[in-house]
C-alpha positions in Angstrom: 32.4 -25.3 26.1 34.0 -22.1 25.7 34.7 -23.3 22.0 31.0 -23.8 21.6 29.9 -20.6 22.9 32.7 -18.9 20.3 30.7 -20.8 17.6 27.4 -19.7 18.2 28.3 -16.2 19.0 30.4 -15.8 15.7 27.6 -17.4 14.1 25.1 -15.2 15.1 27.4 -12.5 14.4 27.3 -14.1 10.7 23.8 -14.2 10.5 23.0 -10.5 11.7 26.0 -9.3 9.3 24.3 -11.1 6.2 20.5 -9.5 6.9 22.0 -6.0 7.2 23.8 -6.4 4.4 20.9 -7.5 2.2 19.2 -5.0 0.0 15.7 -6.1 1.7 15.4 -4.8 5.2 12.9 -6.7 8.0 9.8 -5.0 8.0 8.8 -3.9 12.0 5.6 -4.0 13.9 3.7 -1.1 14.1 4.5 1.0 17.2 1.5 2.5 18.3 1.6 5.8 20.8 -1.6 7.4 20.1 -4.1 4.9 20.3 -7.0 7.5 20.7 -6.1 9.0 17.4 -5.6 5.7 15.5 -8.8 4.7 16.9 -10.7 7.7 15.3 -8.8 7.2 12.2 -10.3 3.6 11.7 -13.4 4.9 12.3 -13.3 7.6 9.4 -11.2 5.0 7.4 -14.3 3.1 7.4 -16.5 5.7 7.3 -18.9 5.7 3.8 -20.8 9.3 4.9 -17.3 10.6 3.7 -18.6 10.0 0.1 -21.4 11.6 -1.9 -23.5 8.3 -2.1 -22.9 7.6 1.7 -21.6 4.2 0.1 -18.0 4.3 -0.4 -15.0 4.5 1.9 -11.5 4.5 2.2 -11.7 0.8 2.8 -13.9 0.3 -0.7 -10.7 0.6 -2.9 -8.2 -0.3 0.1 -9.8 -3.4 1.2 -7.9 -4.7 4.8 -9.7 -8.0 3.8 -8.1 -8.1 0.2 -4.4 -6.9 0.8 -5.2 -3.5 1.0 -6.7 -3.3 -2.4 -9.9 -4.0 -4.3 -8.7 -6.7 -6.7 -10.2 -5.3 -10.0 -8.2 -3.5 -12.5 -9.3 0.1 -12.0 -11.4 1.1 -8.9 -15.1 1.5 -9.3 -16.2 5.4 -7.9 -19.2 7.3 -7.3 -22.1 6.3 -9.5 -20.5 3.4 -10.7 -17.5 5.5 -12.8 -14.4 3.5 -13.7 -11.5 5.0 -12.1 -8.5 6.0 -13.8 -5.9 3.5 -12.3 -5.2 0.0 -10.0 -5.7 1.0 -6.4 -2.2 0.7 -4.9 -2.1 -1.4 -1.5 -2.4 0.6 1.5 -0.4 -1.8 3.7 3.1 -0.9 4.5 2.1 2.7 2.6 3.9 4.6 4.8 7.2 3.5 3.9 6.7 5.0 0.4 8.8 8.1 -0.8 5.3 9.9 -1.7 1.4 8.4 -2.3 -0.6 7.5 -5.5 1.3 5.8 -8.5 2.4 9.6 -9.7 3.8 10.8 -6.2 1.3 13.8 -6.0 0.8 13.3 -2.4 3.6 13.8 -0.2 2.5 11.8 2.7 -0.5 9.6 4.1 -2.3 12.4 5.2 -2.5 14.4 2.3 -3.5 11.2 0.3 -6.4 10.8 2.1 -7.8 14.0 1.4 -7.6 13.2 -2.4 -10.4 10.8 -2.9 -13.1 12.3 -0.8 -13.0 15.4 -3.2 -12.2 13.4 -6.7 -15.5 13.1 -8.9 -14.6 10.0 -9.9 -13.9 8.4 -6.5 -16.1 9.5 -3.4 -17.4 12.2 -5.0 -17.9 14.8 -2.1 -16.5 18.3 -1.1 -14.1 18.5 1.7 -16.7 21.0 3.4 -19.2 18.8 3.1 -17.4 16.0 4.6 -16.5 18.1 7.6 -20.3 19.2 8.1 -21.0 15.3 8.2 -18.5 14.4 10.7 -19.1 17.0 13.0 -22.8 16.7 12.9 -22.7 13.4 15.1 -21.8 14.4 18.8 -19.9 11.0 19.3 -17.4 12.0 16.6 -17.4 15.4 18.3 -16.5 13.7 21.4 -13.3 12.0 20.0 -12.3 14.7 18.2 -12.0 16.6 21.7 -10.4 14.0 23.0 -7.8 13.5 20.6 -7.1 17.2 19.5 -8.2 18.8 22.7 -11.4 20.8 20.7 -14.4 19.1 19.2 -14.1 21.4 16.1 -13.8 19.4 13.0 -11.5 20.1 10.2 -10.4 18.5 7.5 -6.6 18.4 8.4 -7.7 16.8 11.3 -9.8 14.0 9.5 -7.3 13.1 7.3 -4.5 13.2 10.1 -6.5 10.8 12.0 -7.0 8.6 9.0 -3.5 8.9 8.3 -2.6 7.6 11.6 -4.5 4.7 11.4 -3.0 4.0 7.8 0.5 4.2 9.5 -0.3 1.2 11.7 -1.3 -1.0 8.8 2.0 -2.8 8.4 2.6 -6.7 7.6 5.7 -8.1 9.7 6.8 -11.7 10.3 6.6 -13.0 6.6 8.6 -16.2 6.1 11.3 -14.1 4.4 11.8 -11.9 7.3 11.6 -14.9 9.3 14.5 -15.8 7.0 16.9 -12.8 7.1 16.4 -13.0 11.0 18.2 -15.9 10.4 15.6 -19.2 10.2 16.8 -20.9 7.3 14.0 -23.2 7.0 11.4 -20.4 6.9 11.4 -20.3 3.0 11.7 -23.5 0.7 14.8 -24.0 -1.3 13.1 -22.6 -4.5 12.3 -19.4 -2.7 15.8 -19.0 -2.0 16.8 -19.5 -5.5 14.1 -17.1 -6.7 15.6 -14.5 -4.4 19.2 -15.0 -5.7 17.7 -14.5 -9.2 15.9 -11.2 -7.8 19.3 -10.1 -6.7 21.2 -11.1 -9.9 18.7 -9.7 -12.4 18.7 -6.5 -10.9 15.5 -6.5 -9.4 16.6 -5.1 -6.3 17.8 -1.6 -7.7 14.1 -0.6 -7.6 12.5 -3.1 -5.3 14.6 -2.8 -1.8 14.3 -1.6 1.6 11.6 -2.6 4.3 8.6 -2.4 1.8 10.7 -4.0 -1.1 10.1 -0.8 -3.2 8.3 2.1 -2.8 11.5 4.4 -2.7 11.9 5.4 -5.9 10.2 6.3 -9.2 11.1 4.1 -12.6 10.1 4.2 -16.0 7.6 1.5 -16.8 9.2 -0.2 -19.9 12.6 0.7 -18.9 14.0 -1.4 -22.2 11.4 -2.3 -24.0 8.0 -0.3 -24.3 5.2 -1.5 -22.0 2.0 -1.6 -24.2 -1.3 -0.6 -22.3 -4.5 1.2 -22.8 -4.4 2.9 -19.9 -3.9 6.7 -20.3 -2.3 7.5 -17.2 1.1 9.7 -17.9 2.9 8.7 -14.5 4.9 11.3 -13.0 4.5 13.6 -16.5 1.0 14.7 -15.0 2.8 16.1 -11.9 6.1 17.7 -13.5 4.7 18.3 -16.9 7.9 16.9 -18.4 7.8 14.7 -21.0 10.8 12.7 -20.0 8.4 11.9 -17.0 6.0 9.8 -19.0 5.2 6.5 -18.0 7.7 6.8 -15.1 5.9 5.7 -11.8 6.4 5.2 -8.1 7.6 1.8 -7.6 5.1 -0.5 -6.2 5.8 -2.4 -2.4 6.1 -6.2 -3.3 5.2 -6.8 0.1 2.1 -8.9 0.4 2.0 -9.1 -3.6 0.6 -12.6 -4.0 -3.1 -10.6 -2.4 -2.5 -7.6 -4.3 -3.7 -8.5 -8.0 -4.2 -7.5 -10.6 -1.0 -6.0 -11.0 0.8 -2.9 -12.6 -0.7 0.6 -12.6 -3.4 -0.6 -15.5 -4.3 -3.6 -13.6 -3.9 -5.7 -16.5 -2.0 -8.6 -15.1 -3.7 -11.2 -12.9 -1.0 -13.8 -12.1 2.5 -13.4 -10.4 3.9 -15.4 -12.9 2.9 -13.5 -16.1 3.9 -10.2 -13.7 7.5 -11.6 -13.2 7.8 -12.8 -16.7 6.5 -9.1 -18.1 8.8 -7.1 -15.7 11.9 -9.4 -16.6 11.3 -8.5 -20.0 10.3 -4.7 -20.1 12.4 -3.6 -17.3 15.5 -5.9 -17.8 15.8 -7.4 -21.3 15.9 -10.9 -19.8 13.6 -14.0 -20.5 13.1 -16.3 -17.5 13.1 -19.8 -18.0 9.8 -21.7 -16.6 11.9 -23.0 -13.6 13.2 -19.5 -12.8 9.8 -17.8 -13.3 8.7 -20.5 -10.6 11.6 -19.6 -7.9 10.9 -16.2 -8.4 7.2 -16.7 -7.6 8.2 -18.7 -4.6 10.2 -15.7 -3.4 7.6 -13.2 -3.8 5.2 -15.3 -2.1 7.5 -15.4 0.9 6.9 -11.9 1.2 3.5 -12.1 2.7 3.4 -10.9 6.1 0.9 -10.9 9.1 -2.1 -9.3 7.9 -3.5 -6.2 10.5 -6.3 -7.8 12.7 -9.0 -4.7 12.6 -11.8 -5.0 15.0 -14.7 -3.0 12.4 -15.7 0.4 14.0 -19.6 0.6 15.4 -19.8 4.1 13.4 -22.2 6.8 15.2 -25.5 7.0 13.7 -26.7 10.3 11.4 -29.1 12.8 12.7 -31.5 15.1 11.6 -28.5 17.9 10.7 -26.2 15.2 9.1 -26.1 15.8 5.4 -28.4 13.0 3.4 -26.7 10.9 1.1 -26.9 11.1 -2.8 -26.1 7.4 -4.3 -27.7 8.5 -7.4 -27.6 11.9 -8.4 -25.2 13.8 -10.6 
């Protein structure tokens, strides 16, 4: 009996130690400490009246029914303008070292304000966004409850949106279950794919709870990555030529849901994405079997999707700025 208990204890310790030593960490469920702020942020996340057209919300480009993306190469903005870059997923975004592909926003709150005032995205102004929200008594009541005052400003709007976005994590993926000690949680192909993922050096960039998002890296590290997309990456922020084509490493969590891939949205399948990255980032070619195994591993990173009850938004009134969907 004592021997059995000892063996079980050693086994548990062994599992815990091996998981702790892995470059990918188990992602934990969100802990909601300010539910009223989160609820307000959810309303604003789905609020199309934060756009000039009265039609585009945060969820338009970061659709929570589609893995937090819009599933097109580059997003559609105000008056059907083509966005400049592929929309990154909002899921697990709080684990990122910064926001946007080029890292120009330091956190989720700063990011939330960007699209509202971008003429190619939501096409509004912060002043009009504030005026719109403040025009509705139901919103002012919620701001008073959360912030102690019914005065609405852009900092409170973006703070609330960020609070909601921080809850959009995706725990309990098969791979997380595997890391926690369930050997049967993923297939033999997925296990082989994870070994390849580590052996080919992918974990140098894709690590941590989000399996990425904590570093910047040149796209086309050992071979040029050919694209028609004009995005310069970090160079647009720093002005340094050495930062040309250097982007924030994307998360691989839920990657099977967040196609098309790369900053230009040029690749639609995981198999092609895996082979492209192996080629231009590591200079290694994958066999068909290795590709299948790597894809199986990546699919095991899909976690529980946020279960979001759609908010009922307050009605506009006679002082609410009118939408202008068709004007310049």
